[in-house]
C-alpha positions as CSV (number, residue, x, y, z in Angstrom):
1,X,58.6,160.1,9.5
2,X,56.3,158.8,12.2
3,X,54.6,155.4,11.4
4,X,52.2,153.5,13.4
5,X,51.1,150.0,12.4
6,X,48.3,148.2,14.3
7,X,47.8,144.5,14.3
8,X,45.7,141.9,16.1
9,X,42.2,142.7,15.0
10,X,39.7,140.1,13.9
11,X,36.4,138.4,14.5
12,X,35.6,137.2,17.9
13,X,32.4,136.0,19.7
14,X,30.8,138.1,22.4
15,X,32.6,137.4,25.7
16,X,35.9,136.7,24.0
17,X,39.2,138.5,24.1
18,X,41.6,140.1,21.7
19,X,44.9,141.8,22.0
20,X,45.8,144.6,19.7
21,X,49.4,145.8,19.2
22,X,50.8,148.9,17.7
23,X,54.3,149.3,16.5
24,X,55.7,152.8,16.4
25,X,58.7,154.1,14.5
26,X,60.2,157.5,13.5
27,X,59.9,159.1,17.0
28,X,61.4,159.0,20.5
29,X,58.6,156.8,21.7
30,X,59.0,157.2,25.4
31,X,58.5,161.0,25.0
32,X,54.8,160.7,24.0
33,X,51.6,159.6,25.6
34,X,49.7,157.1,23.4
35,X,46.1,156.3,22.9
36,X,43.7,153.8,21.4
37,X,40.6,155.0,19.7
38,X,37.8,153.3,17.8
39,X,35.3,154.4,15.2
40,X,32.1,152.5,14.3
41,X,30.2,153.1,11.1
42,X,28.2,156.3,11.3
43,X,29.8,157.3,14.6
44,X,32.5,159.7,15.7
45,X,35.9,158.4,16.7
46,X,36.2,157.9,20.4
47,X,39.0,157.2,22.8
48,X,39.0,153.8,24.5
49,X,42.3,154.1,26.4
50,X,45.3,156.4,27.0
51,X,48.6,155.7,28.6
52,X,51.2,158.2,29.9
53,X,54.8,158.4,28.6
54,X,56.1,156.1,31.3
55,X,53.2,153.8,31.3
56,X,52.5,154.6,34.9
57,X,49.2,156.3,34.3
58,X,46.2,155.1,32.3
59,X,42.7,156.3,31.6
60,X,39.6,154.7,30.2
61,X,36.0,155.7,29.5
62,X,33.2,154.1,31.5
63,X,32.2,152.0,28.4
64,X,35.4,149.9,28.6
65,X,36.6,150.4,32.2
66,X,37.4,147.0,33.7
67,X,37.4,145.2,30.3
68,X,40.2,146.9,28.4
69,X,43.8,147.4,29.5
70,X,46.4,149.6,27.7
71,X,50.1,149.0,28.2
72,X,53.3,150.0,26.5
73,X,56.8,148.7,26.1
74,X,59.1,151.7,25.6
75,X,62.1,149.4,24.9
76,X,60.2,147.9,21.9
77,X,58.3,151.0,20.8
78,X,55.0,149.1,21.3
79,X,51.7,149.9,22.7
80,X,49.0,147.2,23.4
81,X,45.3,147.0,24.0
82,X,44.1,143.9,25.8
83,X,40.3,143.6,25.3
84,X,38.2,141.1,27.3
85,X,34.5,140.5,27.8
86,X,33.9,141.9,24.3
87,X,30.5,143.0,23.3
88,X,28.9,143.5,19.9
89,X,28.9,147.2,20.5
90,X,32.7,147.1,20.7
91,X,32.7,146.4,16.9
92,X,34.7,149.1,15.2
93,X,38.0,150.0,13.5
94,X,40.6,150.5,16.2
95,X,43.4,153.0,15.8
96,X,46.5,153.8,17.9
97,X,47.7,157.3,18.0
98,X,50.6,159.5,19.2
99,X,49.9,162.4,21.4
100,X,50.7,165.9,20.1
101,X,50.5,167.7,23.5
102,X,52.3,167.6,26.8
103,X,49.1,166.6,28.6
104,X,49.7,163.5,30.8
105,X,46.7,161.6,29.5
106,X,45.0,163.2,26.4
107,X,41.6,161.8,25.6
108,X,40.4,164.0,22.7
109,X,41.2,163.2,19.0
110,X,42.4,166.8,18.6
111,X,45.2,166.2,21.1
112,X,46.7,163.4,18.9
113,X,49.1,164.1,16.1
114,X,49.8,160.8,14.4
115,X,47.5,157.9,13.6
116,X,47.8,154.4,12.4
117,X,45.8,152.9,9.6
118,X,43.4,151.0,11.9
119,X,42.5,147.4,12.5
120,X,39.0,146.0,12.3
121,X,37.5,144.4,15.4
122,X,34.2,142.6,14.9
123,X,32.3,141.0,17.8
124,X,29.5,138.6,16.9
125,X,26.6,138.0,19.2
């Protein structure tokens, strides 16, 4: 049974930083691309970062490019999201997810098979 558990969310002032972590179990972690998504109230879930199976390739939307960094530790079955220069519009529930396709860097929600329960990130102005 695949399980994903996120941690590291919280309240931070604009301009601050947070590091999210996601612990994965029940799968051969290094065989799957991973992604971080977020969903704000009243909005659709959107990708904020994706990382390839090896960690050698990453992808970000323009909205977080240069501010967010995704990384993974295949030895520990962990994926991380380092967020800096946070803005109030980054406020959302953040989810990690396991890819369900062989695509190198999937960026659509439909391409992900397993999801964590989410962790709240709130950025105050």
